[in-house]
C-alpha positions as CSV (number, residue, x, y, z in Angstrom):
1,M,15.9,29.0,0.1
2,V,17.7,25.6,-0.1
3,K,16.6,24.9,3.5
4,L,12.9,25.7,2.5
5,F,13.0,23.4,-0.6
6,W,14.5,20.6,1.5
7,A,11.8,21.1,4.1
8,I,9.1,21.0,1.5
9,F,10.6,17.8,0.0
10,K,10.7,16.3,3.5
11,A,7.1,17.3,4.2
12,A,6.0,15.6,1.0
13,R,7.1,12.3,2.7
14,P,8.9,10.6,-0.2
15,R,9.3,7.5,1.9
16,Q,5.6,7.0,1.8
17,W,5.7,6.8,-2.0
18,I,6.5,3.1,-1.7
19,K,2.7,2.6,-1.1
20,N,2.1,3.9,-4.6
21,F,3.9,0.9,-6.1
22,A,0.5,-0.8,-5.6
23,V,-0.5,0.9,-8.8
24,F,1.8,-1.6,-10.7
25,A,-0.1,-4.6,-9.4
26,A,-2.6,-4.7,-12.2
27,L,0.2,-4.3,-14.8
28,I,1.9,-7.4,-13.5
29,F,-1.1,-9.7,-12.9
30,S,-2.9,-8.7,-16.1
31,G,0.0,-10.2,-18.1
32,T,0.9,-6.9,-19.8
33,L,4.1,-6.1,-17.9
34,F,6.1,-5.8,-21.1
35,D,3.5,-3.8,-23.0
36,S,5.2,-0.4,-23.5
37,T,1.8,1.4,-23.7
38,N,0.6,0.0,-20.4
39,Q,4.1,0.5,-18.8
40,L,3.8,4.2,-19.6
41,K,0.3,4.4,-18.3
42,A,1.1,2.6,-15.0
43,F,4.2,4.8,-14.5
44,E,2.1,7.9,-15.1
45,G,-0.4,6.6,-12.6
46,F,2.3,6.0,-10.1
47,L,3.7,9.5,-10.4
48,L,0.3,11.1,-10.1
49,F,-0.5,9.2,-6.9
50,C,2.9,10.2,-5.5
51,I,1.9,13.8,-6.1
52,F,-1.6,13.4,-4.7
53,S,-0.4,11.5,-1.6
54,S,2.1,14.3,-1.0
55,A,-0.6,16.9,-1.3
56,T,-2.7,15.1,1.3
57,Y,0.3,14.7,3.7
58,L,0.8,18.5,3.6
59,L,-2.9,19.1,4.5
60,N,-2.8,16.4,7.1
61,D,0.2,18.0,8.8
62,V,-1.7,21.3,8.8
63,F,-4.7,19.7,10.5
64,D,-2.4,18.0,13.0
65,I,0.0,20.8,13.7
66,E,-1.0,21.4,17.3
67,R,-0.9,17.7,18.2
68,D,2.4,17.2,16.3
69,R,4.0,20.0,18.3
70,L,3.3,17.9,21.5
71,H,4.8,14.7,20.0
72,P,8.5,14.0,20.7
73,F,9.2,13.1,17.1
74,K,6.5,14.6,15.0
75,R,7.2,18.1,16.4
76,K,10.3,18.0,14.1
77,R,8.2,17.8,11.0
78,P,8.7,20.9,8.8
79,I,5.2,22.3,9.3
80,A,5.0,21.6,13.0
81,S,8.5,23.0,13.6
82,G,7.7,26.2,11.7
83,L,10.0,25.6,8.8
84,I,7.1,25.7,6.4
85,P,4.3,28.3,7.2
86,M,0.8,26.9,7.3
87,P,-0.4,29.2,4.4
88,L,2.4,28.0,2.2
89,A,1.7,24.3,2.9
90,I,-2.0,24.8,2.1
91,F,-1.1,26.7,-1.1
92,L,1.3,24.1,-2.3
93,S,-1.2,21.3,-1.6
94,L,-3.9,23.0,-3.5
95,V,-1.6,23.9,-6.4
96,L,-0.6,20.2,-6.8
97,I,-4.2,19.1,-6.8
98,V,-5.5,21.8,-9.2
99,I,-2.7,21.2,-11.7
100,F,-2.4,17.4,-11.7
101,L,-6.0,16.2,-11.0
102,P,-7.2,17.4,-14.5
103,L,-4.2,15.7,-16.1
104,S,-5.2,12.4,-14.5
105,Y,-8.4,12.5,-16.6
106,S,-6.3,12.3,-19.8
107,L,-4.9,9.0,-18.5
108,S,-8.3,7.5,-17.9
109,P,-11.7,8.8,-16.7
110,A,-11.9,5.9,-14.3
111,F,-8.4,6.7,-13.0
112,F,-9.5,10.3,-12.5
113,F,-12.5,9.3,-10.4
114,A,-10.3,7.0,-8.3
115,A,-7.8,9.8,-7.7
116,L,-10.7,12.2,-6.9
117,A,-12.2,9.7,-4.4
118,Y,-8.8,9.3,-2.8
119,L,-8.3,13.0,-2.4
120,I,-11.8,13.6,-0.9
121,M,-11.4,10.6,1.4
122,Q,-8.0,11.8,2.7
123,L,-9.3,15.3,3.2
124,F,-12.2,14.0,5.4
125,Y,-9.8,11.6,7.1
126,S,-7.4,14.4,8.1
127,A,-10.2,16.7,9.2
128,Y,-12.5,14.2,11.1
129,L,-12.6,10.5,10.2
130,K,-9.3,9.7,11.9
131,Q,-11.1,10.4,15.2
132,I,-13.7,7.7,14.7
133,I,-12.9,4.2,15.8
134,L,-12.8,1.5,13.1
135,I,-13.8,4.0,10.4
136,D,-10.2,5.3,10.6
137,V,-8.9,1.9,9.8
138,L,-11.3,1.4,6.9
139,V,-10.3,4.7,5.4
140,I,-6.6,3.8,5.6
141,A,-7.3,0.4,3.9
142,A,-9.5,2.1,1.3
143,G,-6.6,4.4,0.3
144,F,-4.5,1.3,-0.5
145,V,-7.3,-0.4,-2.4
146,L,-7.9,2.8,-4.5
147,R,-4.2,2.8,-5.4
148,V,-4.4,-0.7,-6.7
149,Y,-7.6,-0.2,-8.6
150,A,-6.4,3.1,-10.0
151,G,-3.7,1.0,-11.6
152,V,-6.3,-1.4,-12.9
153,W,-8.4,1.3,-14.5
154,A,-5.3,3.2,-15.8
155,I,-4.5,0.3,-18.2
156,D,-8.2,-1.0,-18.5
157,A,-7.3,-4.4,-17.0
158,H,-9.8,-6.9,-15.7
159,L,-9.0,-8.9,-12.6
160,N,-11.3,-11.3,-10.7
161,V,-13.1,-10.7,-7.4
162,W,-10.6,-12.7,-5.4
163,F,-7.9,-10.2,-6.4
164,L,-10.1,-7.4,-4.9
165,L,-10.7,-9.5,-1.7
166,S,-7.0,-10.3,-1.2
167,V,-6.0,-6.7,-1.7
168,T,-8.7,-5.5,0.7
169,S,-7.7,-8.1,3.3
170,F,-4.0,-7.1,3.0
171,A,-4.8,-3.4,3.3
172,L,-6.9,-4.0,6.4
173,F,-4.2,-6.2,7.9
174,L,-1.6,-3.4,7.5
175,A,-4.1,-0.8,8.9
176,I,-5.0,-2.8,11.9
177,G,-1.3,-3.7,12.5
178,K,-0.5,0.0,12.4
179,R,-3.1,0.7,15.1
180,R,-1.9,-2.3,17.2
181,S,1.6,-1.0,17.2
182,E,0.5,2.5,18.0
183,R,-1.4,1.1,20.9
184,T,1.7,-0.6,22.2
185,L,3.7,2.6,21.8
186,M,1.0,4.5,23.7
187,E,1.4,2.2,26.7
188,S,5.2,2.6,26.8
189,S,5.3,6.4,26.7
190,D,3.7,9.3,28.4
191,F,3.2,11.8,25.6
192,R,-0.2,12.7,24.2
193,H,-1.6,10.3,21.7
194,R,-4.5,10.4,19.3
195,E,-7.7,10.0,21.3
196,T,-9.0,7.3,19.0
197,L,-6.3,4.9,20.3
198,L,-7.8,5.1,23.7
199,H,-11.0,3.5,22.4
200,Y,-9.2,0.5,20.9
201,P,-9.1,-2.3,23.5
202,E,-6.1,-4.6,23.1
203,S,-8.4,-7.6,22.8
204,L,-10.3,-6.0,19.9
205,L,-7.1,-5.1,18.1
206,D,-5.7,-8.6,18.6
207,S,-8.9,-10.2,17.3
208,L,-8.9,-8.0,14.2
209,T,-5.2,-8.5,13.6
210,S,-5.8,-12.3,13.7
211,M,-8.9,-12.1,11.5
212,F,-7.3,-10.1,8.7
213,A,-4.0,-12.0,8.9
214,N,-6.0,-15.1,8.1
215,S,-8.1,-13.5,5.5
216,T,-5.0,-12.1,3.7
217,W,-3.4,-15.4,3.0
218,L,-6.6,-17.3,2.5
219,T,-8.1,-14.9,-0.1
220,Y,-4.7,-14.8,-1.8
221,A,-4.7,-18.6,-1.9
222,F,-8.1,-18.6,-3.5
223,F,-6.9,-16.0,-6.0
224,A,-3.9,-18.1,-7.0
225,F,-5.9,-21.3,-7.1
226,L,-8.7,-19.9,-9.3
227,Q,-6.2,-18.5,-11.9
228,P,-6.2,-20.5,-15.2
229,P,-3.6,-23.3,-15.4
230,I,-0.3,-22.1,-16.8
231,Q,1.1,-23.9,-19.8
232,A,4.8,-24.8,-19.1
233,R,5.1,-27.4,-21.9
234,R,8.0,-26.0,-23.8
235,I,10.2,-25.3,-20.8
236,L,9.6,-28.5,-18.9
237,S,9.5,-30.6,-22.0
238,T,12.9,-29.3,-23.2
239,F,14.4,-29.6,-19.7
240,L,13.2,-33.2,-19.4
241,G,14.3,-34.2,-22.8
242,G,10.8,-34.2,-24.4
243,M,9.2,-36.2,-21.6
244,E,5.5,-35.5,-21.1
245,L,4.5,-35.2,-17.4
246,P,1.1,-34.3,-15.8
247,F,2.4,-31.2,-14.2
248,I,3.3,-29.6,-17.5
249,E,0.0,-27.7,-17.1
250,A,-0.7,-26.6,-13.6
251,K,-1.7,-23.7,-11.3
252,Y,1.9,-22.7,-10.6
253,L,0.9,-19.4,-8.8
254,M,0.0,-21.7,-5.9
255,A,3.7,-22.0,-5.3
256,T,3.7,-18.4,-4.1
257,V,1.1,-19.0,-1.3
258,P,3.7,-20.3,1.3
259,V,5.8,-17.2,0.6
260,V,2.8,-15.0,1.3
261,L,2.0,-17.1,4.4
262,Y,5.5,-16.5,5.7
263,A,5.2,-12.8,5.0
264,V,2.1,-12.6,7.1
265,M,3.7,-14.6,9.9
266,R,6.8,-12.4,9.8
267,Y,4.7,-9.2,10.0
268,L,2.8,-10.6,13.0
269,Y,6.2,-11.2,14.6
270,I,7.2,-7.7,13.9
271,I,4.0,-6.3,15.5
272,Y,4.0,-8.4,18.6
273,E,7.6,-9.3,19.3
274,K,9.6,-6.3,17.8
275,K,6.8,-3.9,18.9
276,E,6.9,-2.3,15.5
277,G,4.3,-1.9,12.7
278,E,3.2,1.7,13.1
279,S,5.1,2.5,9.8
280,P,4.6,-0.3,7.3
281,E,6.7,1.4,4.5
282,R,9.6,1.7,6.9
283,I,9.3,-2.0,8.0
284,I,9.4,-3.3,4.4
285,L,12.6,-1.4,3.8
286,T,14.4,-2.1,7.0
287,D,13.3,-5.6,8.0
288,K,15.6,-7.9,6.0
289,P,13.7,-11.1,6.2
290,L,10.5,-9.3,5.1
291,L,12.3,-7.4,2.4
292,I,13.8,-10.6,1.0
293,T,10.4,-12.3,1.1
294,V,8.8,-9.5,-0.9
295,I,11.6,-9.6,-3.5
296,L,11.3,-13.4,-3.7
297,W,7.5,-13.2,-4.1
298,S,7.9,-10.6,-6.9
299,V,10.5,-12.7,-8.7
300,M,8.4,-15.8,-8.4
301,I,5.3,-14.0,-9.7
302,I,7.1,-12.5,-12.7
303,G,8.9,-15.7,-13.4
304,I,5.7,-17.8,-13.3
305,I,3.5,-15.5,-15.3
306,Y,6.0,-14.3,-17.9
307,Y,8.7,-17.0,-18.2
308,L,7.5,-20.4,-17.0
309,G,4.7,-20.4,-19.5
310,A,6.7,-18.8,-22.4
C-alpha cells in the first residue's frame, strides 16, 4: 500500500508544480503582495492548479503508456511500469477534477473558466494536439499563460497588455526551447521519439527560438518602461540627507531588464551548449546561475515595488 501511494505521488509529478508559481505573478505585480485576502486567494489558486495539473499528468501518462514503455527513462514511470493500473489512474484523475473544479468557482467564476479551459486544452493535447506541429507548442505556452491569468482573475487584478505579451513570449520561448532540446536528444539516441519532432527542422526551431528569445526580453522591457514612475522620495531623500535629485521619481523596474536579458541568454546557452532544455522546471532548480538570476530578479521586483517607493 505504501508503495502504491508513493507511486501515485510520483505520477502526480510534484516537480512540475513549480510551473504553478506563475499564479502568484499577478499578486506581486498588482501591488497587493501583502494583502492577506489576496494572499489567501492566490495560494488557493496555486493549490488548485497543482491538483488540476497532476490530474492531467495522470491522463497524459495513460494516453502515452505504449510509447513510454519503449522509452529508456519514461518506461520507469508508475503507470508505464505497471505500478499504477490504468483504470486506477483514470479514476484518480476524474475524482480530482470532479471534486476540485466546482470548488474553483467559489474562488472566482473567471478562475473557474480558466481552470476549465486548462483542463479541456490539456485533455485534447494529450489525446491528439501534441501530434500537430506548431499547435503542440502553442498549447504548451497557452497552459502557462492560463496559469498566470488564473492568478489575475483569482484576485481581480488588472495588468496592462504588455504584461500579457511578455508572459506569452516567455511561455513560447520555453515551449520552443523544450522542442529544440528534444530534437537534439532525438539525434543523439536511437530510441523511438514522438513523431512530431521529425517534422520540426532544425532551422525552423532555431529561428523560432531566436524570435521568442528576442520578444521575451523586448516585451518585458516595454512592460517595465510603461509602468508608472515609482516615487522613491522618502528613501533617497533620507539617504542623501534631504537632497532633492531628478531620479527621486523614476521607472525603476527598468533596472530589472538586464537581469531578464541575462536569463534569456543563459537559457539559450543551456539549450545549445549544455544540450538541455527539455525540462524547464528541472533546469531552473539545477542550473545555479539561472536559479540565482531568478532569485535576484524576484528580490529586485519585490524591493522596487514594495520597499523603494515606501
